[in-house]
C-alpha positions as a Markdown table, in Angstrom:
| # | Residue | x | y | z |
|---|---|---|---|---|
| 1 | Unk | 128.5 | 169.6 | 102.6 |
| 2 | Unk | 128.1 | 165.8 | 102.0 |
| 3 | Unk | 131.4 | 164.7 | 103.4 |
| 4 | Unk | 130.4 | 164.8 | 107.1 |
| 5 | Unk | 127.4 | 162.6 | 106.3 |
| 6 | Unk | 129.4 | 159.9 | 104.5 |
| 7 | Unk | 130.3 | 157.8 | 107.6 |
| 8 | Unk | 126.7 | 157.7 | 108.6 |
| 9 | Unk | 125.6 | 156.7 | 105.1 |
| 10 | Unk | 128.3 | 154.0 | 105.1 |
| 11 | Unk | 127.0 | 152.7 | 108.5 |
| 12 | Unk | 123.4 | 152.9 | 107.3 |
| 13 | Unk | 124.3 | 151.1 | 104.1 |
| 14 | Unk | 126.1 | 148.4 | 106.1 |
| 15 | Unk | 123.1 | 148.0 | 108.3 |
| 16 | Unk | 120.8 | 147.7 | 105.3 |
| 17 | Unk | 123.1 | 145.1 | 103.8 |
| 18 | Unk | 123.2 | 143.1 | 107.1 |
| 19 | Unk | 119.4 | 143.2 | 107.3 |
| 20 | Unk | 119.1 | 142.2 | 103.7 |
| 21 | Unk | 121.5 | 139.3 | 104.4 |
| 22 | Unk | 119.5 | 138.4 | 107.4 |
| 23 | Unk | 116.3 | 138.4 | 105.4 |
| 24 | Unk | 118.0 | 136.4 | 102.7 |
| 25 | Unk | 119.2 | 133.9 | 105.3 |
| 26 | Unk | 115.7 | 133.6 | 106.8 |
| 27 | Unk | 114.2 | 133.1 | 103.4 |
| 28 | Unk | 116.9 | 130.6 | 102.5 |
| 29 | Unk | 116.1 | 128.6 | 105.7 |
| 30 | Unk | 112.4 | 128.7 | 104.9 |
| 31 | Unk | 113.1 | 127.5 | 101.3 |
| 32 | Unk | 115.5 | 124.8 | 102.6 |
| 33 | Unk | 112.9 | 123.6 | 105.1 |
| 34 | Unk | 110.3 | 123.4 | 102.2 |
| 35 | Unk | 112.8 | 121.3 | 100.2 |
| 36 | Unk | 113.6 | 119.1 | 103.1 |
| 37 | Unk | 109.9 | 118.5 | 103.8 |
| 38 | Unk | 109.3 | 117.7 | 100.2 |
| 39 | Unk | 111.8 | 114.9 | 100.2 |
| 40 | Unk | 111.6 | 113.4 | 103.7 |
| 41 | Unk | 109.5 | 110.4 | 104.7 |
| 42 | Unk | 108.1 | 110.5 | 108.2 |
| 43 | Unk | 108.1 | 107.6 | 110.7 |
| 44 | Unk | 104.3 | 107.4 | 110.5 |
| 45 | Unk | 104.6 | 106.9 | 106.7 |
| 46 | Unk | 107.1 | 104.2 | 107.1 |
| 47 | Unk | 104.9 | 102.5 | 109.7 |
| 48 | Unk | 102.0 | 102.8 | 107.4 |
| 49 | Unk | 103.9 | 101.3 | 104.5 |
| 50 | Unk | 105.0 | 98.4 | 106.6 |
| 51 | Unk | 101.5 | 97.6 | 107.7 |
| 52 | Unk | 100.3 | 97.8 | 104.1 |
| 53 | Unk | 103.0 | 95.4 | 102.9 |
| 54 | Unk | 102.3 | 92.9 | 105.6 |
| 55 | Unk | 98.6 | 92.9 | 104.8 |
| 56 | Unk | 99.4 | 92.7 | 101.1 |
| 57 | Unk | 101.6 | 89.6 | 101.4 |
| 58 | Unk | 98.5 | 87.4 | 102.1 |
| 59 | Unk | 96.5 | 89.0 | 99.3 |
| 60 | Unk | 99.3 | 88.5 | 96.8 |
| 61 | Unk | 98.5 | 84.8 | 96.5 |
| 62 | Unk | 95.1 | 85.5 | 95.1 |
| 63 | Unk | 94.7 | 86.1 | 91.4 |
| 64 | Unk | 93.6 | 89.6 | 90.3 |
| 65 | Unk | 90.7 | 89.9 | 88.0 |
| 66 | Unk | 90.4 | 92.3 | 85.1 |
| 67 | Unk | 87.4 | 94.5 | 84.8 |
| 68 | Unk | 86.3 | 92.8 | 81.6 |
| 69 | Unk | 87.2 | 89.2 | 82.7 |
| 70 | Unk | 84.5 | 86.6 | 82.1 |
| 71 | Unk | 82.8 | 84.8 | 85.0 |
| 72 | Unk | 85.2 | 82.4 | 86.6 |
| 73 | Unk | 88.3 | 83.6 | 84.9 |
| 74 | Unk | 90.1 | 84.0 | 88.2 |
| 75 | Unk | 89.1 | 80.5 | 89.2 |
| 76 | Unk | 90.5 | 78.7 | 86.1 |
| 77 | Unk | 94.2 | 78.9 | 87.1 |
| 78 | Unk | 93.7 | 79.2 | 90.9 |
| 79 | Unk | 94.1 | 76.5 | 93.4 |
| 80 | Unk | 90.8 | 74.8 | 94.3 |
| 81 | Unk | 89.9 | 75.1 | 97.9 |
| 82 | Unk | 89.9 | 72.0 | 100.1 |
| 83 | Unk | 87.8 | 72.6 | 103.2 |
| 84 | Unk | 87.8 | 70.2 | 106.1 |
| 85 | Unk | 84.3 | 70.9 | 107.4 |
| 86 | Unk | 85.2 | 73.4 | 110.2 |
| 87 | Unk | 84.6 | 77.2 | 109.9 |
| 88 | Unk | 88.3 | 78.4 | 110.1 |
| 89 | Unk | 89.4 | 77.1 | 106.6 |
| 90 | Unk | 86.5 | 78.9 | 105.1 |
| 91 | Unk | 87.5 | 82.1 | 106.9 |
| 92 | Unk | 91.2 | 81.7 | 105.9 |
| 93 | Unk | 90.3 | 81.2 | 102.2 |
| 94 | Unk | 87.9 | 84.2 | 102.2 |
| 95 | Unk | 90.6 | 86.5 | 103.8 |
| 96 | Unk | 92.8 | 85.8 | 100.8 |
| 97 | Unk | 90.3 | 85.6 | 97.9 |
| 98 | Unk | 87.3 | 87.8 | 98.7 |
| 99 | Unk | 87.2 | 90.6 | 96.2 |
| 100 | Unk | 85.6 | 93.4 | 98.3 |
| 101 | Unk | 88.4 | 92.9 | 100.9 |
| 102 | Unk | 91.0 | 93.2 | 98.2 |
| 103 | Unk | 89.3 | 96.4 | 96.9 |
| 104 | Unk | 89.5 | 97.8 | 100.4 |
| 105 | Unk | 93.2 | 97.0 | 100.6 |
| 106 | Unk | 93.8 | 98.6 | 97.2 |
| 107 | Unk | 92.1 | 101.8 | 98.4 |
| 108 | Unk | 94.4 | 101.7 | 101.4 |
| 109 | Unk | 97.4 | 101.3 | 99.1 |
| 110 | Unk | 96.2 | 104.2 | 96.9 |
| 111 | Unk | 95.8 | 106.5 | 100.0 |
| 112 | Unk | 99.3 | 105.6 | 101.1 |
| 113 | Unk | 100.8 | 106.5 | 97.8 |
| 114 | Unk | 99.0 | 109.9 | 97.9 |
| 115 | Unk | 101.0 | 111.0 | 100.8 |
| 116 | Unk | 104.0 | 111.8 | 98.6 |
| 117 | Unk | 101.8 | 114.1 | 96.5 |
| 118 | Unk | 101.1 | 116.2 | 99.6 |
| 119 | Unk | 104.8 | 116.7 | 100.2 |
| 120 | Unk | 105.5 | 117.6 | 96.6 |
| 121 | Unk | 106.7 | 121.2 | 95.8 |
| 122 | Unk | 105.0 | 123.1 | 93.0 |
| 123 | Unk | 106.5 | 122.4 | 89.7 |
| 124 | Unk | 109.2 | 124.9 | 88.6 |
| 125 | Unk | 108.3 | 127.3 | 85.8 |
| 126 | Unk | 110.7 | 127.5 | 82.9 |
| 127 | Unk | 110.3 | 130.6 | 80.6 |
| 128 | Unk | 111.9 | 131.7 | 77.4 |
| 129 | Unk | 111.5 | 135.0 | 75.6 |
| 130 | Unk | 112.8 | 136.5 | 72.4 |
| 131 | Unk | 113.2 | 140.2 | 72.1 |
| 132 | Unk | 111.4 | 141.1 | 68.9 |
| 133 | Unk | 113.2 | 144.5 | 69.1 |
| 134 | Unk | 116.5 | 143.9 | 70.8 |
| 135 | Unk | 117.1 | 146.2 | 73.7 |
| 136 | Unk | 120.3 | 148.1 | 73.0 |
| 137 | Unk | 122.7 | 148.4 | 75.9 |
| 138 | Unk | 126.3 | 149.6 | 76.2 |
| 139 | Unk | 127.7 | 146.1 | 76.0 |
| 140 | Unk | 125.4 | 145.0 | 73.2 |
| 141 | Unk | 121.8 | 144.2 | 72.3 |
| 142 | Unk | 119.6 | 141.9 | 74.5 |
| 143 | Unk | 118.2 | 139.2 | 72.2 |
| 144 | Unk | 117.0 | 136.2 | 74.3 |
| 145 | Unk | 116.0 | 135.6 | 77.9 |
| 146 | Unk | 115.8 | 132.2 | 79.7 |
| 147 | Unk | 114.4 | 132.0 | 83.2 |
| 148 | Unk | 113.4 | 129.4 | 85.8 |
| 149 | Unk | 111.3 | 130.1 | 88.9 |
| 150 | Unk | 110.4 | 127.9 | 91.8 |
| 151 | Unk | 107.6 | 128.6 | 94.2 |
| 152 | Unk | 107.9 | 127.5 | 97.9 |
| 153 | Unk | 104.8 | 127.4 | 100.0 |
| 154 | Unk | 105.0 | 128.1 | 103.7 |
| 155 | Unk | 106.9 | 125.1 | 105.2 |
| 156 | Unk | 104.2 | 124.1 | 107.7 |
| 157 | Unk | 101.7 | 123.8 | 104.8 |
| 158 | Unk | 103.6 | 120.9 | 103.3 |
| 159 | Unk | 104.1 | 119.2 | 106.6 |
| 160 | Unk | 100.4 | 119.5 | 107.6 |
| 161 | Unk | 99.3 | 118.3 | 104.2 |
| 162 | Unk | 101.5 | 115.2 | 104.4 |
| 163 | Unk | 100.4 | 114.4 | 107.9 |
| 164 | Unk | 96.7 | 114.8 | 106.9 |
| 165 | Unk | 97.3 | 112.4 | 103.9 |
| 166 | Unk | 99.0 | 109.9 | 106.3 |
| 167 | Unk | 96.0 | 110.1 | 108.6 |
| 168 | Unk | 93.7 | 109.6 | 105.6 |
| 169 | Unk | 95.6 | 106.5 | 104.7 |
| 170 | Unk | 95.1 | 105.4 | 108.3 |
| 171 | Unk | 91.4 | 105.8 | 107.8 |
| 172 | Unk | 91.5 | 103.4 | 104.8 |
| 173 | Unk | 93.6 | 101.0 | 106.9 |
| 174 | Unk | 91.0 | 101.0 | 109.6 |
| 175 | Unk | 88.3 | 100.4 | 107.0 |
| 176 | Unk | 90.3 | 97.4 | 105.7 |
| 177 | Unk | 90.6 | 96.0 | 109.1 |
| 178 | Unk | 86.9 | 96.5 | 109.9 |
| 179 | Unk | 86.1 | 94.8 | 106.5 |
| 180 | Unk | 88.2 | 91.8 | 107.5 |
| 181 | Unk | 86.3 | 91.5 | 110.8 |
| 182 | Unk | 83.0 | 91.8 | 109.0 |
| 183 | Unk | 84.0 | 89.2 | 106.4 |
| 184 | Unk | 85.0 | 86.7 | 109.1 |
| 185 | Unk | 81.6 | 87.1 | 110.8 |
| 186 | Unk | 79.8 | 86.8 | 107.5 |
| 187 | Unk | 81.5 | 83.6 | 106.6 |
| 188 | Unk | 81.0 | 82.1 | 110.0 |
| 189 | Unk | 77.3 | 83.0 | 110.0 |
| 190 | Unk | 76.9 | 81.5 | 106.5 |
| 191 | Unk | 78.6 | 78.3 | 107.6 |
| 192 | Unk | 76.4 | 77.8 | 110.6 |
| 193 | Unk | 73.2 | 78.5 | 108.6 |
| 194 | Unk | 74.2 | 75.8 | 106.2 |
| 195 | Unk | 75.1 | 73.5 | 109.1 |
| 196 | Unk | 71.7 | 74.1 | 110.7 |
| 197 | Unk | 69.8 | 73.1 | 107.5 |
| 198 | Unk | 71.9 | 69.9 | 107.2 |
| 199 | Unk | 71.4 | 68.9 | 110.8 |
| 200 | Unk | 67.7 | 69.5 | 110.5 |
| 201 | Unk | 67.5 | 67.2 | 107.5 |
| 202 | Unk | 69.3 | 64.5 | 109.5 |
| 203 | Unk | 66.8 | 64.8 | 112.3 |
| 204 | Unk | 63.8 | 64.8 | 110.0 |
| 205 | Unk | 65.1 | 61.8 | 108.1 |
| 206 | Unk | 65.3 | 59.9 | 111.4 |
| 207 | Unk | 61.8 | 61.0 | 112.1 |
| 208 | Unk | 60.7 | 59.8 | 108.7 |
| 209 | Unk | 62.1 | 56.3 | 109.6 |
| 210 | Unk | 60.1 | 56.5 | 112.8 |
| 211 | Unk | 57.0 | 57.2 | 110.8 |
| 212 | Unk | 57.7 | 54.1 | 108.6 |
| 213 | Unk | 58.0 | 52.0 | 111.7 |
| 214 | Unk | 54.7 | 53.3 | 113.2 |
| 215 | Unk | 52.9 | 52.7 | 109.9 |
| 216 | Unk | 54.1 | 49.0 | 110.0 |
| 217 | Unk | 52.9 | 48.7 | 113.6 |
| 218 | Unk | 49.5 | 50.3 | 112.7 |
| 219 | Unk | 49.0 | 48.0 | 109.8 |
| 220 | Unk | 49.7 | 44.9 | 111.9 |
| 221 | Unk | 47.3 | 46.1 | 114.5 |
| 222 | Unk | 44.7 | 46.8 | 111.8 |
| 223 | Unk | 44.8 | 43.2 | 110.7 |
| 224 | Unk | 43.8 | 42.0 | 114.2 |
| 225 | Unk | 41.3 | 44.8 | 114.7 |
| 226 | Unk | 43.2 | 46.8 | 117.3 |
| 227 | Unk | 43.7 | 49.9 | 115.0 |
| 228 | Unk | 41.6 | 51.8 | 112.5 |
| 229 | Unk | 42.2 | 52.8 | 108.9 |
| 230 | Unk | 42.1 | 56.5 | 110.0 |
| 231 | Unk | 45.2 | 55.9 | 112.2 |
| 232 | Unk | 47.2 | 54.6 | 109.2 |
| 233 | Unk | 46.0 | 57.5 | 107.0 |
| 234 | Unk | 47.0 | 60.0 | 109.6 |
| 235 | Unk | 50.4 | 58.5 | 109.8 |
| 236 | Unk | 50.8 | 58.5 | 106.1 |
| 237 | Unk | 49.7 | 62.1 | 106.0 |
| 238 | Unk | 52.4 | 63.0 | 108.5 |
| 239 | Unk | 55.0 | 61.0 | 106.6 |
| 240 | Unk | 54.1 | 62.8 | 103.3 |
| 241 | Unk | 54.3 | 66.2 | 105.0 |
| 242 | Unk | 57.7 | 65.4 | 106.5 |
| 243 | Unk | 59.0 | 64.1 | 103.1 |
| 244 | Unk | 57.9 | 67.4 | 101.6 |
| 245 | Unk | 59.8 | 69.3 | 104.3 |
| 246 | Unk | 62.9 | 67.4 | 103.5 |
| 247 | Unk | 62.6 | 68.2 | 99.8 |
| 248 | Unk | 62.2 | 71.8 | 100.7 |
| 249 | Unk | 65.3 | 71.6 | 102.9 |
| 250 | Unk | 67.3 | 70.4 | 99.9 |
| 251 | Unk | 66.5 | 73.5 | 98.1 |
| 252 | Unk | 67.3 | 75.7 | 101.1 |
| 253 | Unk | 70.6 | 73.9 | 101.4 |
| 254 | Unk | 71.4 | 74.7 | 97.8 |
| 255 | Unk | 70.8 | 78.4 | 98.5 |
| 256 | Unk | 72.8 | 78.4 | 101.8 |
| 257 | Unk | 75.6 | 76.6 | 100.1 |
| 258 | Unk | 75.7 | 79.2 | 97.3 |
| 259 | Unk | 75.7 | 81.9 | 100.0 |
| 260 | Unk | 78.7 | 80.3 | 101.7 |
| 261 | Unk | 80.6 | 79.9 | 98.5 |
| 262 | Unk | 79.9 | 83.5 | 97.5 |
| 263 | Unk | 81.0 | 84.7 | 101.0 |
| 264 | Unk | 84.4 | 83.0 | 100.6 |
| 265 | Unk | 84.8 | 83.8 | 96.9 |
| 266 | Unk | 85.2 | 80.2 | 95.9 |
| 267 | Unk | 84.3 | 78.6 | 92.6 |
| 268 | Unk | 80.6 | 77.8 | 92.2 |
| 269 | Unk | 80.9 | 74.0 | 92.4 |
| 270 | Unk | 83.2 | 74.0 | 95.4 |
| 271 | Unk | 82.2 | 71.3 | 98.0 |
| 272 | Unk | 81.2 | 72.8 | 101.3 |
| 273 | Unk | 81.5 | 70.1 | 104.0 |
| 274 | Unk | 80.3 | 70.9 | 107.5 |
| 275 | Unk | 81.0 | 69.2 | 110.8 |
| 276 | Unk | 78.5 | 66.7 | 112.3 |
| 277 | Unk | 79.2 | 67.6 | 115.9 |
| 278 | Unk | 77.3 | 70.3 | 117.8 |
| 279 | Unk | 79.1 | 73.5 | 118.5 |
| 280 | Unk | 80.4 | 73.8 | 122.0 |
| 281 | Unk | 78.4 | 75.8 | 124.6 |
| 282 | Unk | 80.8 | 78.4 | 126.0 |
| 283 | Unk | 80.8 | 81.7 | 127.9 |
| 284 | Unk | 83.2 | 84.6 | 127.5 |
| 285 | Unk | 86.1 | 84.5 | 130.0 |
| 286 | Unk | 85.9 | 88.3 | 130.5 |
| 287 | Unk | 83.0 | 90.3 | 131.9 |
| 288 | Unk | 81.1 | 92.9 | 130.0 |
| 289 | Unk | 83.0 | 95.8 | 131.5 |
| 290 | Unk | 86.3 | 94.5 | 130.3 |
| 291 | Unk | 85.0 | 93.8 | 126.8 |
| 292 | Unk | 83.5 | 97.3 | 126.7 |
| 293 | Unk | 87.0 | 98.7 | 127.3 |
| 294 | Unk | 88.3 | 96.7 | 124.4 |
| 295 | Unk | 85.9 | 98.5 | 122.1 |
| 296 | Unk | 88.1 | 101.5 | 121.9 |
| 297 | Unk | 90.6 | 99.6 | 119.8 |
| 298 | Unk | 88.0 | 98.4 | 117.3 |
| 299 | Unk | 88.9 | 99.5 | 113.7 |
| 300 | Unk | 85.4 | 101.0 | 113.2 |
| 301 | Unk | 86.2 | 103.4 | 116.1 |
| 302 | Unk | 89.8 | 103.9 | 115.0 |
| 303 | Unk | 88.5 | 104.9 | 111.6 |
| 304 | Unk | 86.6 | 107.9 | 113.0 |
| 305 | Unk | 89.5 | 108.8 | 115.3 |
| 306 | Unk | 91.8 | 109.0 | 112.2 |
| 307 | Unk | 89.1 | 110.9 | 110.3 |
| 308 | Unk | 88.9 | 113.5 | 113.1 |
| 309 | Unk | 92.7 | 113.7 | 113.0 |
| 310 | Unk | 92.5 | 114.3 | 109.2 |
| 311 | Unk | 90.1 | 117.2 | 109.9 |
| 312 | Unk | 92.4 | 118.7 | 112.6 |
| 313 | Unk | 95.4 | 118.5 | 110.3 |
| 314 | Unk | 93.5 | 120.1 | 107.4 |
| 315 | Unk | 92.7 | 122.9 | 109.7 |
| 316 | Unk | 96.4 | 123.3 | 110.4 |
| 317 | Unk | 97.1 | 123.2 | 106.7 |
| 318 | Unk | 94.4 | 125.8 | 105.9 |
| 319 | Unk | 95.9 | 128.0 | 108.6 |
| 320 | Unk | 99.4 | 127.7 | 107.1 |
| 321 | Unk | 97.9 | 128.4 | 103.6 |
| 322 | Unk | 97.0 | 131.9 | 104.9 |
| 323 | Unk | 100.7 | 132.6 | 105.4 |
| 324 | Unk | 102.8 | 134.1 | 102.5 |
| 325 | Unk | 104.7 | 131.9 | 100.1 |
| 326 | Unk | 108.0 | 132.5 | 98.5 |
| 327 | Unk | 109.5 | 132.2 | 95.1 |
| 328 | Unk | 113.1 | 132.1 | 93.8 |
| 329 | Unk | 114.0 | 132.7 | 90.2 |
| 330 | Unk | 117.0 | 132.9 | 88.0 |
| 331 | Unk | 117.0 | 134.8 | 84.6 |
| 332 | Unk | 119.7 | 134.6 | 81.9 |
| 333 | Unk | 119.7 | 137.3 | 79.2 |
| 334 | Unk | 121.7 | 136.6 | 76.1 |
| 335 | Unk | 123.5 | 139.8 | 74.9 |
| 336 | Unk | 125.0 | 140.2 | 71.5 |
| 337 | Unk | 128.3 | 142.0 | 70.7 |
| 338 | Unk | 128.3 | 145.7 | 71.0 |
| 339 | Unk | 128.1 | 147.7 | 67.8 |
| 340 | Unk | 130.9 | 150.0 | 68.8 |
| 341 | Unk | 134.4 | 148.6 | 69.0 |
| 342 | Unk | 136.6 | 148.5 | 72.0 |
| 343 | Unk | 133.7 | 148.3 | 74.5 |
| 344 | Unk | 134.5 | 146.7 | 77.8 |
| 345 | Unk | 132.4 | 143.5 | 78.5 |
| 346 | Unk | 131.1 | 143.5 | 75.0 |
| 347 | Unk | 128.5 | 140.7 | 74.5 |
| 348 | Unk | 128.6 | 139.8 | 78.2 |
| 349 | Unk | 125.4 | 138.0 | 79.1 |
| 350 | Unk | 123.3 | 139.2 | 82.0 |
| 351 | Unk | 122.2 | 136.9 | 84.9 |
| 352 | Unk | 119.7 | 138.0 | 87.6 |
| 353 | Unk | 118.3 | 136.4 | 90.7 |
| 354 | Unk | 114.8 | 137.3 | 91.8 |
| 355 | Unk | 113.0 | 136.7 | 95.0 |
| 356 | Unk | 109.2 | 137.0 | 95.4 |
| 357 | Unk | 106.7 | 136.9 | 98.1 |
| 358 | Unk | 103.2 | 135.5 | 97.6 |
| 359 | Unk | 100.6 | 137.8 | 99.1 |
| 360 | Unk | 97.6 | 135.9 | 100.6 |
| 361 | Unk | 95.1 | 138.7 | 100.1 |
| 362 | Unk | 91.9 | 136.6 | 100.2 |
| 363 | Unk | 92.0 | 135.8 | 103.9 |
| 364 | Unk | 88.3 | 135.5 | 104.2 |
| 365 | Unk | 88.2 | 132.8 | 101.5 |
| 366 | Unk | 91.0 | 130.9 | 103.2 |
| 367 | Unk | 89.1 | 131.1 | 106.5 |
| 368 | Unk | 86.2 | 129.2 | 104.9 |
| 369 | Unk | 88.6 | 126.3 | 104.1 |
| 370 | Unk | 89.6 | 126.3 | 107.7 |
| 371 | Unk | 86.0 | 126.3 | 109.0 |
| 372 | Unk | 85.1 | 123.5 | 106.6 |
| 373 | Unk | 87.9 | 121.4 | 108.0 |
| 374 | Unk | 86.9 | 122.1 | 111.5 |
| 375 | Unk | 83.3 | 121.0 | 110.7 |
| 376 | Unk | 84.6 | 117.8 | 109.2 |
| 377 | Unk | 86.7 | 117.0 | 112.3 |
| 378 | Unk | 83.6 | 117.7 | 114.5 |
| 379 | Unk | 81.5 | 115.4 | 112.3 |
| 380 | Unk | 84.0 | 112.6 | 112.6 |
| 381 | Unk | 84.1 | 112.9 | 116.4 |
| 382 | Unk | 80.3 | 112.7 | 116.4 |
| 383 | Unk | 80.4 | 109.6 | 114.2 |
| 384 | Unk | 82.9 | 108.1 | 116.7 |
| 385 | Unk | 80.6 | 108.7 | 119.6 |
| 386 | Unk | 77.6 | 107.2 | 117.7 |
| 387 | Unk | 79.7 | 104.2 | 116.7 |
| 388 | Unk | 80.9 | 103.7 | 120.3 |
| 389 | Unk | 77.3 | 103.9 | 121.7 |
| 390 | Unk | 76.1 | 101.5 | 119.0 |
| 391 | Unk | 78.9 | 99.1 | 119.6 |
| 392 | Unk | 78.2 | 99.1 | 123.4 |
| 393 | Unk | 74.6 | 98.2 | 122.8 |
| 394 | Unk | 75.5 | 95.5 | 120.3 |
| 395 | Unk | 77.9 | 94.1 | 122.8 |
| 396 | Unk | 75.2 | 93.8 | 125.5 |
| 397 | Unk | 72.9 | 92.1 | 123.0 |
| 398 | Unk | 75.5 | 89.7 | 121.8 |
| 399 | Unk | 76.4 | 88.7 | 125.4 |
| 400 | Unk | 72.7 | 88.3 | 126.2 |
| 401 | Unk | 72.2 | 86.1 | 123.2 |
| 402 | Unk | 75.2 | 83.9 | 124.1 |
| 403 | Unk | 73.9 | 83.4 | 127.7 |
| 404 | Unk | 70.4 | 82.7 | 126.6 |
| 405 | Unk | 71.2 | 80.3 | 123.8 |
| 406 | Unk | 73.7 | 78.4 | 125.9 |
| 407 | Unk | 71.2 | 78.1 | 128.8 |
| 408 | Unk | 68.3 | 76.9 | 126.5 |
| 409 | Unk | 70.5 | 74.6 | 124.5 |
| 410 | Unk | 71.8 | 72.9 | 127.6 |
| 411 | Unk | 68.3 | 72.6 | 128.9 |
| 412 | Unk | 67.2 | 70.9 | 125.7 |
| 413 | Unk | 70.1 | 68.6 | 125.6 |
| 414 | Unk | 70.2 | 67.6 | 129.2 |
| 415 | Unk | 66.6 | 67.7 | 130.3 |
| 416 | Unk | 63.9 | 68.2 | 127.7 |
| 417 | Unk | 65.0 | 65.9 | 124.9 |
| 418 | Unk | 65.7 | 62.9 | 127.3 |
| 419 | Unk | 62.3 | 63.4 | 128.8 |
| 420 | Unk | 60.6 | 63.6 | 125.4 |
| 421 | Unk | 62.4 | 60.4 | 124.3 |
| 422 | Unk | 61.4 | 58.6 | 127.5 |
| 423 | Unk | 57.8 | 59.8 | 127.0 |
| 424 | Unk | 57.8 | 58.5 | 123.4 |
| 425 | Unk | 59.2 | 55.1 | 124.3 |
| 426 | Unk | 56.6 | 54.7 | 127.1 |
| 427 | Unk | 53.8 | 55.7 | 124.7 |
| 428 | Unk | 55.0 | 53.2 | 122.0 |
| 429 | Unk | 55.1 | 50.5 | 124.6 |
| 430 | Unk | 51.6 | 51.4 | 125.8 |
| 431 | Unk | 50.3 | 51.5 | 122.3 |
| 432 | Unk | 51.7 | 48.0 | 121.6 |
| 433 | Unk | 49.7 | 46.6 | 124.6 |
| 434 | Unk | 46.6 | 48.7 | 123.8 |
| 435 | Unk | 46.8 | 50.9 | 126.9 |
| 436 | Unk | 47.6 | 54.1 | 125.0 |
| 437 | Unk | 45.6 | 55.8 | 122.3 |
| 438 | Unk | 47.1 | 56.5 | 118.9 |
| 439 | Unk | 46.9 | 60.3 | 119.2 |
| 440 | Unk | 49.3 | 60.1 | 122.2 |
| 441 | Unk | 51.9 | 58.6 | 120.0 |
| 442 | Unk | 51.6 | 61.4 | 117.4 |
| 443 | Unk | 51.8 | 64.0 | 120.2 |
| 444 | Unk | 54.9 | 62.5 | 121.8 |
| 445 | Unk | 56.6 | 62.1 | 118.4 |
| 446 | Unk | 55.8 | 65.7 | 117.4 |
| 447 | Unk | 57.1 | 67.0 | 120.8 |
| 448 | Unk | 60.4 | 65.1 | 120.4 |
| 449 | Unk | 60.9 | 66.4 | 116.8 |
| 450 | Unk | 60.3 | 70.0 | 117.8 |
| 451 | Unk | 62.7 | 69.8 | 120.8 |
| 452 | Unk | 65.5 | 68.2 | 118.7 |
| 453 | Unk | 65.1 | 70.9 | 116.0 |
| 454 | Unk | 65.0 | 73.6 | 118.6 |
| 455 | Unk | 68.3 | 72.3 | 120.1 |
| 456 | Unk | 70.0 | 72.3 | 116.7 |
| 457 | Unk | 68.9 | 75.9 | 116.1 |
| 458 | Unk | 69.9 | 77.0 | 119.6 |
| 459 | Unk | 73.4 | 75.6 | 119.1 |
| 460 | Unk | 73.7 | 77.4 | 115.7 |
| 461 | Unk | 72.4 | 80.6 | 117.2 |
| 462 | Unk | 75.0 | 80.3 | 120.0 |
| 463 | Unk | 77.8 | 79.9 | 117.5 |
| 464 | Unk | 76.5 | 82.9 | 115.5 |
| 465 | Unk | 76.3 | 85.0 | 118.6 |
| 466 | Unk | 79.9 | 84.2 | 119.3 |
| 467 | Unk | 80.8 | 85.3 | 115.8 |
| 468 | Unk | 78.9 | 88.6 | 116.3 |
| 469 | Unk | 80.6 | 89.1 | 119.7 |
| 470 | Unk | 84.1 | 88.8 | 118.2 |
| 471 | Unk | 83.2 | 91.0 | 115.3 |
| 472 | Unk | 81.9 | 93.7 | 117.8 |
| 473 | Unk | 85.0 | 93.5 | 120.1 |
| 474 | Unk | 87.4 | 93.3 | 117.1 |
| 475 | Unk | 89.5 | 90.4 | 118.3 |
| 476 | Unk | 89.1 | 86.8 | 119.6 |
| 477 | Unk | 87.5 | 86.4 | 123.0 |
| 478 | Unk | 88.7 | 83.8 | 125.5 |
| 479 | Unk | 86.0 | 81.3 | 126.2 |
| 480 | Unk | 85.2 | 79.0 | 129.1 |
| 481 | Unk | 82.8 | 76.0 | 129.2 |
| 482 | Unk | 79.2 | 76.6 | 129.9 |
| 483 | Unk | 78.4 | 75.9 | 133.6 |
| 484 | Unk | 75.7 | 73.3 | 133.9 |
| 485 | Unk | 73.2 | 73.9 | 136.8 |
| 486 | Unk | 72.7 | 70.9 | 139.0 |
């Protein structure tokens, strides 16, 4: 009865065996892919590591500070800065020694090293068991069992996780680059604030000498009856007030100097020379539309682009996590000698290979991870749009500030100050001959002082506006000289 069916059974068994081999090959390819992904390093990771190393080469010269180090411990063995009075050496020193920038770089380095963790396979499981009651078999009792099992997640899960970690490292890179731009602007602004206070002191000391000369003239005229004691008292009052302002400027300079030293992370007693020349009045060589196009490459915007990419890749990873995983195991069973003699394969150990499939039953829970990643990606894109709009507005304001300060500073230097100086000289000449009242001298002197102080402040504001502009654009901006209206 069974003989006619044997060929069919043989063909069916062969088909089952081929299908089993096919499934085994498919599973082996999946497992091989997981192993390959766990060990490979992508081009994006190599590029990230290269950028990290290049940025770290400049930071390597600065001493690292322990968490419990006393104040100034990192300055004791370091090279003392030697600034030449221009802003750029301060910026260069700060980019190497400023601790917040180093912290940002270290976070970037940590994120780069976390990529390998995402490519890592789950740790294999090694098991050992002792049969308390040995299982008797024909070839002997089973006494010990040793097994090893390796789980393999779906290959795409490892790849998406590694890509997401790489994008997260790119987020930290953009943060580092943005921090470097902000540091540069902060140092330049601190420099020009100190410069402004020192130039104001120079001007006020010159005005103090002018008061001294006016007092001598007034006393000489008092002796011949052409001046009153009230004129001298008013001049001495103005001199005393100006001397008090100079003393206050000294204290303000100490605070501004401390702010500049802190901005560059230099030792507290570091000299901070500043230039004596006025900063040049310049205009951007590119129009606002061109500068606005350059905003898309700014690290602050790139940060949110990379953050959105992290969210998209986490969505992909969560989607792959909903697919089944695999496991491959090998068990070795130690078998003792058979109790009966002359038994074939007596004491032959048993070896088994097991294959398992992980069943992702909690699909609804996995879907929540996917939705959370989608929300994070959407939030990053919204942050990108908000940062873009804010940067565009800041660009317009910085350009307006540059134009306005350049125009007003040129007006003060070329027109208002020369006119005020001529007016003061004419007033002094008229006072010497008795044709001009004393109040006119004070008015002309005060007008000249205010114009000179305003010119210094406008030049500093112009330089600060340029620092803001380059921080907003994210790179240096070509400049052209300010055009002087005829």
